[in-house]
C-alpha positions in Angstrom: 22.7 79.7 -13.3 26.4 78.9 -13.7 28.4 80.6 -10.9 32.1 81.2 -10.8 32.4 78.5 -8.2 30.6 76.1 -10.6 33.0 77.1 -13.4 36.0 76.3 -11.1 34.5 72.9 -10.2 33.8 71.9 -13.8 37.2 73.0 -14.9 38.7 70.8 -12.2 36.8 67.9 -13.7 38.2 68.6 -17.2 41.7 69.1 -16.1 42.5 66.9 -13.1 42.2 63.1 -12.8 42.2 63.4 -9.0 39.2 65.7 -9.0 37.3 63.3 -11.3 38.1 60.4 -9.1 37.1 62.1 -5.8 33.9 63.4 -7.3 33.0 60.3 -9.2 32.2 62.5 -12.2 33.6 63.3 -15.7 32.8 65.7 -18.5 31.8 65.1 -22.1 31.3 67.6 -24.9 29.5 67.7 -28.3 26.2 66.5 -29.7 27.4 63.0 -30.8 28.7 62.0 -27.3 25.6 63.6 -25.8 23.2 61.6 -27.9 24.9 58.3 -27.0 25.1 59.0 -23.3 23.1 56.7 -21.1 20.6 59.0 -19.5 21.1 57.6 -16.0 24.7 58.8 -16.2 23.7 62.4 -16.7 24.1 64.8 -13.7 24.0 68.2 -15.5 23.7 69.6 -19.0 25.0 73.0 -20.1 24.2 74.6 -23.4 24.8 78.0 -25.0 22.2 80.3 -26.4 23.9 80.0 -29.8 23.7 76.2 -29.6 20.0 76.3 -28.8 19.4 78.7 -31.7 21.4 76.5 -34.1 19.4 73.5 -32.7 16.1 75.1 -33.7 17.5 76.1 -37.1 18.6 72.5 -37.9 15.3 71.1 -36.6 13.5 73.3 -39.1 15.8 72.1 -41.8 14.8 68.5 -41.0 17.9 67.3 -39.2 16.8 64.1 -37.3 19.7 64.0 -34.9 19.1 67.5 -33.8 15.4 66.8 -33.2 16.4 63.9 -30.9 18.9 66.1 -29.2 16.4 68.8 -28.6 13.8 66.4 -27.2 16.4 65.0 -24.8 17.7 68.3 -23.7 14.3 69.8 -23.0 13.2 66.7 -21.2 16.0 66.9 -18.6 17.3 69.7 -16.4 19.7 72.0 -18.3 21.3 75.4 -17.9 21.7 77.9 -20.7 25.1 79.7 -20.3 27.0 82.2 -22.3 29.6 81.3 -25.0 32.3 82.9 -22.8 31.3 80.6 -19.9 31.4 77.6 -22.2 34.9 78.5 -23.3 36.0 78.6 -19.7 34.7 75.1 -18.8 35.4 73.4 -22.2 38.5 71.3 -23.0 38.3 72.1 -26.7 39.5 75.1 -28.7 36.2 75.4 -30.5 33.4 74.3 -28.2 30.3 72.9 -29.8 28.0 74.6 -27.3 26.9 71.6 -25.3 28.8 70.1 -22.3 27.6 67.4 -19.8 28.7 66.4 -16.4 28.3 62.6 -16.0 28.5 60.1 -13.2 31.3 57.6 -13.6 30.1 54.0 -14.1 31.4 51.2 -11.9 32.2 47.7 -13.0 34.1 44.8 -11.4 35.5 41.6 -12.9 33.1 39.4 -11.1 30.1 41.3 -12.6 31.7 41.1 -16.1 32.3 37.3 -15.9 28.8 36.6 -14.7 27.3 38.1 -17.9 26.3 35.4 -20.4 26.2 37.6 -23.5 29.3 35.9 -25.0 29.2 32.1 -25.7 31.9 30.0 -24.0 34.9 29.7 -26.3 34.3 33.1 -27.8 35.0 35.4 -24.8 37.6 38.1 -25.2 39.2 40.5 -22.7 42.0 42.9 -23.3 44.4 43.8 -20.4 46.4 47.0 -20.5 49.5 47.7 -18.4 50.5 51.3 -18.0 49.2 52.7 -21.3 50.0 56.4 -21.2 48.6 57.9 -24.4 44.9 59.0 -24.2 44.5 58.4 -27.9 45.8 54.9 -27.6 43.5 54.0 -24.8 40.5 55.5 -26.6 41.3 53.6 -29.8 41.7 50.3 -27.9 38.2 50.9 -26.4 36.8 51.5 -29.9 38.5 48.3 -31.3 37.3 46.3 -28.2 33.7 47.3 -29.0 34.1 46.4 -32.7 35.8 43.1 -32.0 33.2 42.1 -29.4 35.4 42.2 -26.3 33.6 41.7 -23.0 35.8 44.2 -21.2 39.0 46.3 -21.1 41.0 45.9 -17.9 43.6 48.5 -17.0 46.4 48.8 -14.4 46.4 51.8 -12.1 49.3 53.1 -14.1 47.2 53.7 -17.2 46.1 57.1 -18.3 42.8 58.1 -16.8 40.0 56.7 -19.0 37.9 59.8 -18.0 40.5 62.1 -19.5 38.6 64.3 -22.0 41.0 63.3 -24.8 40.5 59.6 -24.0 36.7 60.1 -24.0 36.8 61.8 -27.4 39.0 59.0 -28.8 36.5 56.3 -27.7 33.9 57.8 -30.0 31.2 56.6 -27.6 32.6 53.2 -26.9 33.1 54.2 -23.3 29.3 53.9 -22.9 29.2 50.4 -24.2 32.4 48.5 -23.3 32.7 47.6 -19.6 36.1 48.5 -18.1 37.9 47.8 -14.8 40.8 49.6 -13.2 42.6 46.9 -11.4 44.3 47.5 -8.1 46.3 44.4 -8.6 46.6 43.5 -12.3 48.3 40.2 -11.5 45.5 39.0 -9.3 43.0 39.9 -12.0 45.0 37.9 -14.6 45.0 34.9 -12.3 41.2 35.3 -11.8 40.8 35.1 -15.6 43.0 32.0 -15.9 40.9 30.4 -13.1 37.8 31.1 -15.2 39.3 29.3 -18.2 40.8 32.2 -20.2 44.1 31.6 -21.9 46.3 34.6 -21.6 48.6 35.7 -24.4 51.2 38.5 -24.2 52.1 40.6 -27.2 55.9 40.3 -26.7 59.2 40.6 -28.5 60.1 37.1 -27.3 57.1 35.5 -28.9 57.9 32.3 -30.8 54.6 32.1 -32.7 52.9 34.6 -34.9 49.4 35.7 -33.7 47.8 34.2 -36.8 49.1 30.8 -36.1 47.1 30.5 -32.9 43.6 29.0 -32.6 41.8 31.1 -30.0 39.0 30.3 -27.6 38.3 32.2 -24.4 41.2 34.7 -24.6 42.8 37.6 -22.7 45.5 39.7 -24.5 48.1 41.5 -22.4 49.3 44.8 -24.0 52.1 46.7 -22.4 53.3 50.3 -22.1 54.1 52.2 -25.3 57.8 52.6 -24.5 58.6 49.8 -22.2 56.2 47.0 -23.1 55.0 44.6 -20.4 56.8 44.4 -17.0 58.6 41.1 -16.5 56.2 40.3 -13.6 53.1 40.7 -15.7 54.5 39.1 -18.8 55.4 36.0 -16.7 51.7 35.4 -16.1 51.0 34.8 -19.8 50.4 31.2 -21.0 52.2 32.1 -24.2 54.0 35.0 -25.9 53.0 35.9 -29.4 54.4 38.2 -32.0 53.1 40.2 -35.0 55.1 39.9 -38.2 56.7 43.1 -39.6 59.3 44.1 -42.1 61.8 47.0 -42.0 63.6 47.9 -38.9 60.6 48.1 -36.6 60.7 46.2 -33.3 57.0 46.8 -32.4 53.8 48.5 -33.4 51.8 51.2 -31.7 50.0 49.7 -28.7 46.6 50.4 -30.0 47.4 49.0 -33.5 48.8 45.8 -32.0 45.8 45.4 -29.7 43.4 46.0 -32.6 45.1 43.4 -34.8 45.0 40.7 -32.0 41.4 41.4 -31.1 40.2 41.2 -34.6 42.1 38.0 -35.3 40.3 36.5 -32.3 37.0 37.9 -33.6 37.4 36.3 -37.0 38.6 32.9 -35.7 35.9 32.5 -33.1 32.9 33.4 -35.3 
């Protein structure tokens, strides 16, 4: 049974970064994200009566994904709530009828570096300083998965990765790409350099184009959408690089720039 107190607590998780941080929880919505969620992350599932009826209808029509969703939902603890209650706790204008409260995963840089799933010379990490747009952060997570990055590292000044808009933008990559929110970004960069990573900064002062570089173990520094990298962080780079462009542009969208660099690394190290 969903009480008014429950509604208030879930709404805090959807609306407030501080509440998510203090509780160690976050919220996801929709069948696709539900199906990809690691089951050990799940704390609670809420579904509407209309959703369960539609689930049964689609199962009868032979929808494989719906059959899997039904099996998972009925296997775990869930609450059936009204459509009105779902609208109150949802972050979307047209809720799909399924919402989950999940436990936040925890990663650290030492744990990531100990993993041996990337051969030496092909390791890739992207480091983000003060990225503010949820869509940009989510897109970078998706590109990081596609380009085989080991992890995404973020400064404390980045938008909350558990923001519902960010979660949706990752399209499930948040479940598969480890990420670290660094208390001291500069210390983290120095740790990577000690581990043999060469650090490149996407920077207007770059002297070489990104496609002129032969990559090995690499970390890319990507700065804030409006201000770029701080001077202190940029100074940690082994080299500045630039992306060629015509017209009157000075720079590309942060997620576009990060994606170009990550995929260039992917192509050159495979």
